[in-house]
C-alpha positions as protocol buffer text, in pm:
chain_id: "A"
residue {
  index: 1
  type: UNK
  ca { x: 3479 y: 6547 z: 15259 }
}
residue {
  index: 2
  type: UNK
  ca { x: 3654 y: 6202 z: 15177 }
}
residue {
  index: 3
  type: UNK
  ca { x: 4007 y: 6205 z: 15078 }
}
residue {
  index: 4
  type: UNK
  ca { x: 3913 y: 6044 z: 14765 }
}
residue {
  index: 5
  type: UNK
  ca { x: 3683 y: 6348 z: 14656 }
}
residue {
  index: 6
  type: UNK
  ca { x: 3941 y: 6606 z: 14782 }
}
residue {
  index: 7
  type: UNK
  ca { x: 4207 y: 6437 z: 14568 }
}
residue {
  index: 8
  type: UNK
  ca { x: 3949 y: 6423 z: 14253 }
}
residue {
  index: 9
  type: UNK
  ca { x: 3886 y: 6799 z: 14311 }
}
residue {
  index: 10
  type: UNK
  ca { x: 4236 y: 6893 z: 14322 }
}
residue {
  index: 11
  type: UNK
  ca { x: 4284 y: 6693 z: 14018 }
}
residue {
  index: 12
  type: UNK
  ca { x: 3985 y: 6867 z: 13843 }
}
residue {
  index: 13
  type: UNK
  ca { x: 4113 y: 7200 z: 13953 }
}
residue {
  index: 14
  type: UNK
  ca { x: 4468 y: 7116 z: 13839 }
}
residue {
  index: 15
  type: UNK
  ca { x: 4358 y: 7013 z: 13484 }
}
residue {
  index: 16
  type: UNK
  ca { x: 4115 y: 7306 z: 13444 }
}
residue {
  index: 17
  type: UNK
  ca { x: 4368 y: 7547 z: 13503 }
}
residue {
  index: 18
  type: UNK
  ca { x: 4629 y: 7376 z: 13301 }
}
residue {
  index: 19
  type: UNK
  ca { x: 4408 y: 7323 z: 12999 }
}
residue {
  index: 20
  type: UNK
  ca { x: 4299 y: 7693 z: 13032 }
}
residue {
  index: 21
  type: UNK
  ca { x: 4680 y: 7793 z: 13003 }
}
residue {
  index: 22
  type: UNK
  ca { x: 4717 y: 7585 z: 12711 }
}
residue {
  index: 23
  type: UNK
  ca { x: 4412 y: 7737 z: 12566 }
}
residue {
  index: 24
  type: UNK
  ca { x: 4538 y: 8083 z: 12619 }
}
residue {
  index: 25
  type: UNK
  ca { x: 4867 y: 8007 z: 12481 }
}
residue {
  index: 26
  type: UNK
  ca { x: 4731 y: 7881 z: 12151 }
}
residue {
  index: 27
  type: UNK
  ca { x: 4451 y: 8147 z: 12126 }
}
residue {
  index: 28
  type: UNK
  ca { x: 4711 y: 8436 z: 12173 }
}
residue {
  index: 29
  type: UNK
  ca { x: 4988 y: 8281 z: 11960 }
}
residue {
  index: 30
  type: UNK
  ca { x: 4865 y: 8429 z: 11618 }
}
residue {
  index: 31
  type: UNK
  ca { x: 4859 y: 8794 z: 11769 }
}
residue {
  index: 32
  type: UNK
  ca { x: 5185 y: 8731 z: 12001 }
}
residue {
  index: 33
  type: UNK
  ca { x: 5492 y: 8932 z: 11924 }
}
residue {
  index: 34
  type: UNK
  ca { x: 5700 y: 8657 z: 12016 }
}
residue {
  index: 35
  type: UNK
  ca { x: 5640 y: 8291 z: 11947 }
}
residue {
  index: 36
  type: UNK
  ca { x: 5669 y: 8184 z: 12343 }
}
residue {
  index: 37
  type: UNK
  ca { x: 5320 y: 8035 z: 12360 }
}
residue {
  index: 38
  type: UNK
  ca { x: 5286 y: 8216 z: 12717 }
}
residue {
  index: 39
  type: UNK
  ca { x: 4931 y: 8123 z: 12856 }
}
residue {
  index: 40
  type: UNK
  ca { x: 4747 y: 8252 z: 13171 }
}
residue {
  index: 41
  type: UNK
  ca { x: 4469 y: 8176 z: 13422 }
}
residue {
  index: 42
  type: UNK
  ca { x: 4370 y: 8296 z: 13733 }
}
residue {
  index: 43
  type: UNK
  ca { x: 4399 y: 8122 z: 14092 }
}
residue {
  index: 44
  type: UNK
  ca { x: 4044 y: 8226 z: 14132 }
}
residue {
  index: 45
  type: UNK
  ca { x: 3922 y: 7988 z: 13902 }
}
residue {
  index: 46
  type: UNK
  ca { x: 4088 y: 7708 z: 14116 }
}
residue {
  index: 47
  type: UNK
  ca { x: 3757 y: 7642 z: 14332 }
}
residue {
  index: 48
  type: UNK
  ca { x: 3524 y: 7628 z: 14027 }
}
residue {
  index: 49
  type: UNK
  ca { x: 3744 y: 7386 z: 13815 }
}
residue {
  index: 50
  type: UNK
  ca { x: 3756 y: 7168 z: 14143 }
}
residue {
  index: 51
  type: UNK
  ca { x: 3398 y: 7143 z: 14231 }
}
residue {
  index: 52
  type: UNK
  ca { x: 3196 y: 7189 z: 13900 }
}
residue {
  index: 53
  type: UNK
  ca { x: 3320 y: 6901 z: 13694 }
}
residue {
  index: 54
  type: UNK
  ca { x: 3327 y: 6667 z: 13994 }
}
residue {
  index: 55
  type: UNK
  ca { x: 2939 y: 6764 z: 14114 }
}
residue {
  index: 56
  type: UNK
  ca { x: 2816 y: 6786 z: 13723 }
}
residue {
  index: 57
  type: UNK
  ca { x: 2945 y: 6434 z: 13658 }
}
residue {
  index: 58
  type: UNK
  ca { x: 2857 y: 6295 z: 13994 }
}
residue {
  index: 59
  type: UNK
  ca { x: 2495 y: 6393 z: 13948 }
}
residue {
  index: 60
  type: UNK
  ca { x: 2450 y: 6348 z: 13566 }
}
residue {
  index: 61
  type: UNK
  ca { x: 2701 y: 6082 z: 13440 }
}
residue {
  index: 62
  type: UNK
  ca { x: 2452 y: 5780 z: 13442 }
}
residue {
  index: 63
  type: UNK
  ca { x: 2199 y: 5970 z: 13187 }
}
residue {
  index: 64
  type: UNK
  ca { x: 2478 y: 6177 z: 13021 }
}
residue {
  index: 65
  type: UNK
  ca { x: 2738 y: 5928 z: 12920 }
}
residue {
  index: 66
  type: UNK
  ca { x: 2454 y: 5732 z: 12743 }
}
residue {
  index: 67
  type: UNK
  ca { x: 2402 y: 6010 z: 12514 }
}
residue {
  index: 68
  type: UNK
  ca { x: 2549 y: 6026 z: 12178 }
}
residue {
  index: 69
  type: UNK
  ca { x: 2856 y: 6226 z: 12124 }
}
residue {
  index: 70
  type: UNK
  ca { x: 2719 y: 6529 z: 11968 }
}
residue {
  index: 71
  type: UNK
  ca { x: 2446 y: 6583 z: 12233 }
}
residue {
  index: 72
  type: UNK
  ca { x: 2721 y: 6571 z: 12517 }
}
residue {
  index: 73
  type: UNK
  ca { x: 2918 y: 6812 z: 12323 }
}
residue {
  index: 74
  type: UNK
  ca { x: 2630 y: 7060 z: 12330 }
}
residue {
  index: 75
  type: UNK
  ca { x: 2574 y: 6997 z: 12691 }
}
residue {
  index: 76
  type: UNK
  ca { x: 2921 y: 7063 z: 12785 }
}
residue {
  index: 77
  type: UNK
  ca { x: 2928 y: 7382 z: 12590 }
}
residue {
  index: 78
  type: UNK
  ca { x: 2587 y: 7508 z: 12712 }
}
residue {
  index: 79
  type: UNK
  ca { x: 2679 y: 7387 z: 13069 }
}
residue {
  index: 80
  type: UNK
  ca { x: 3016 y: 7556 z: 13065 }
}
residue {
  index: 81
  type: UNK
  ca { x: 2868 y: 7910 z: 12947 }
}
residue {
  index: 82
  type: UNK
  ca { x: 2631 y: 7894 z: 13216 }
}
residue {
  index: 83
  type: UNK
  ca { x: 2875 y: 7803 z: 13477 }
}
residue {
  index: 84
  type: UNK
  ca { x: 3133 y: 8051 z: 13361 }
}
residue {
  index: 85
  type: UNK
  ca { x: 2863 y: 8332 z: 13330 }
}
residue {
  index: 86
  type: UNK
  ca { x: 2763 y: 8267 z: 13706 }
}
residue {
  index: 87
  type: UNK
  ca { x: 3109 y: 8227 z: 13824 }
}
residue {
  index: 88
  type: UNK
  ca { x: 3260 y: 8537 z: 13640 }
}
residue {
  index: 89
  type: UNK
  ca { x: 2960 y: 8764 z: 13758 }
}
residue {
  index: 90
  type: UNK
  ca { x: 3039 y: 8643 z: 14107 }
}
residue {
  index: 91
  type: UNK
  ca { x: 3406 y: 8743 z: 14087 }
}
residue {
  index: 92
  type: UNK
  ca { x: 3312 y: 9075 z: 13909 }
}
residue {
  index: 93
  type: UNK
  ca { x: 3093 y: 9128 z: 14256 }
}
residue {
  index: 94
  type: UNK
  ca { x: 3347 y: 9031 z: 14460 }
}
residue {
  index: 95
  type: UNK
  ca { x: 3663 y: 9179 z: 14291 }
}
residue {
  index: 96
  type: UNK
  ca { x: 3514 y: 9477 z: 14077 }
}
residue {
  index: 97
  type: UNK
  ca { x: 3566 y: 9276 z: 13755 }
}
residue {
  index: 98
  type: UNK
  ca { x: 3615 y: 8928 z: 13651 }
}
residue {
  index: 99
  type: UNK
  ca { x: 3983 y: 8839 z: 13598 }
}
residue {
  index: 100
  type: UNK
  ca { x: 3954 y: 8741 z: 13208 }
}
residue {
  index: 101
  type: UNK
  ca { x: 3687 y: 9029 z: 13149 }
}
residue {
  index: 102
  type: UNK
  ca { x: 3941 y: 9252 z: 12974 }
}
residue {
  index: 103
  type: UNK
  ca { x: 4036 y: 8996 z: 12735 }
}
residue {
  index: 104
  type: UNK
  ca { x: 3694 y: 8889 z: 12676 }
}
residue {
  index: 105
  type: UNK
  ca { x: 3566 y: 9220 z: 12580 }
}
residue {
  index: 106
  type: UNK
  ca { x: 3825 y: 9237 z: 12297 }
}
residue {
  index: 107
  type: UNK
  ca { x: 3626 y: 8947 z: 12133 }
}
residue {
  index: 108
  type: UNK
  ca { x: 3308 y: 9062 z: 11933 }
}
residue {
  index: 109
  type: UNK
  ca { x: 3173 y: 8732 z: 12058 }
}
residue {
  index: 110
  type: UNK
  ca { x: 3143 y: 8816 z: 12437 }
}
residue {
  index: 111
  type: UNK
  ca { x: 2847 y: 8841 z: 12652 }
}
residue {
  index: 112
  type: UNK
  ca { x: 2858 y: 9120 z: 12909 }
}
residue {
  index: 113
  type: UNK
  ca { x: 3250 y: 9062 z: 12948 }
}
residue {
  index: 114
  type: UNK
  ca { x: 3167 y: 8730 z: 13127 }
}
residue {
  index: 115
  type: UNK
  ca { x: 3169 y: 8477 z: 12849 }
}
residue {
  index: 116
  type: UNK
  ca { x: 3279 y: 8448 z: 12502 }
}
residue {
  index: 117
  type: UNK
  ca { x: 3037 y: 8252 z: 12257 }
}
residue {
  index: 118
  type: UNK
  ca { x: 3339 y: 8185 z: 12035 }
}
residue {
  index: 119
  type: UNK
  ca { x: 3502 y: 7949 z: 12301 }
}
residue {
  index: 120
  type: UNK
  ca { x: 3235 y: 7726 z: 12271 }
}
residue {
  index: 121
  type: UNK
  ca { x: 3465 y: 7448 z: 12074 }
}
residue {
  index: 122
  type: UNK
  ca { x: 3709 y: 7500 z: 12362 }
}
residue {
  index: 123
  type: UNK
  ca { x: 3455 y: 7424 z: 12609 }
}
residue {
  index: 124
  type: UNK
  ca { x: 3344 y: 7109 z: 12432 }
}
residue {
  index: 125
  type: UNK
  ca { x: 3704 y: 6973 z: 12450 }
}
residue {
  index: 126
  type: UNK
  ca { x: 3731 y: 7072 z: 12805 }
}
residue {
  index: 127
  type: UNK
  ca { x: 3398 y: 6886 z: 12856 }
}
residue {
  index: 128
  type: UNK
  ca { x: 3522 y: 6550 z: 12702 }
}
residue {
  index: 129
  type: UNK
  ca { x: 3889 y: 6584 z: 12863 }
}
residue {
  index: 130
  type: UNK
  ca { x: 3686 y: 6600 z: 13218 }
}
residue {
  index: 131
  type: UNK
  ca { x: 3466 y: 6333 z: 13129 }
}
residue {
  index: 132
  type: UNK
  ca { x: 3777 y: 6114 z: 13031 }
}
residue {
  index: 133
  type: UNK
  ca { x: 3925 y: 6206 z: 13363 }
}
residue {
  index: 134
  type: UNK
  ca { x: 3622 y: 6126 z: 13552 }
}
residue {
  index: 135
  type: UNK
  ca { x: 3554 y: 5797 z: 13371 }
}
residue {
  index: 136
  type: UNK
  ca { x: 3891 y: 5689 z: 13444 }
}
residue {
  index: 137
  type: UNK
  ca { x: 3886 y: 5781 z: 13810 }
}
residue {
  index: 138
  type: UNK
  ca { x: 3555 y: 5608 z: 13866 }
}
residue {
  index: 139
  type: UNK
  ca { x: 3652 y: 5301 z: 13619 }
}
residue {
  index: 140
  type: UNK
  ca { x: 3345 y: 5376 z: 13413 }
}
């Protein structure tokens, strides 16, 4: 793997984990006893955030970026749900449960504790942030 791809993978991983910490801080804020905006994530997610956006955009960007905004939005949500379901299932197999399983099960919109359907808008935002990063890295 080239130094450029390693850098890009690292950048996507850091961006993904950072976005997730922000997401959990803001989503947990209404029920938090304090107002500290404490977010969280898991280091287990690092490889998924490192590889998946890069591979996704690398393969699909010529066709994907030509699509209208709303079609890409749906594609990003569906893609995140699919990848998250598989990744969290793999972590469940390896670890006994996925790191976000307990919090996901508290939502009535969870699917087997592996994904939350109510996070669709969040995944759309993540998709567009990752798209923006990819476009800027590649000068597209």
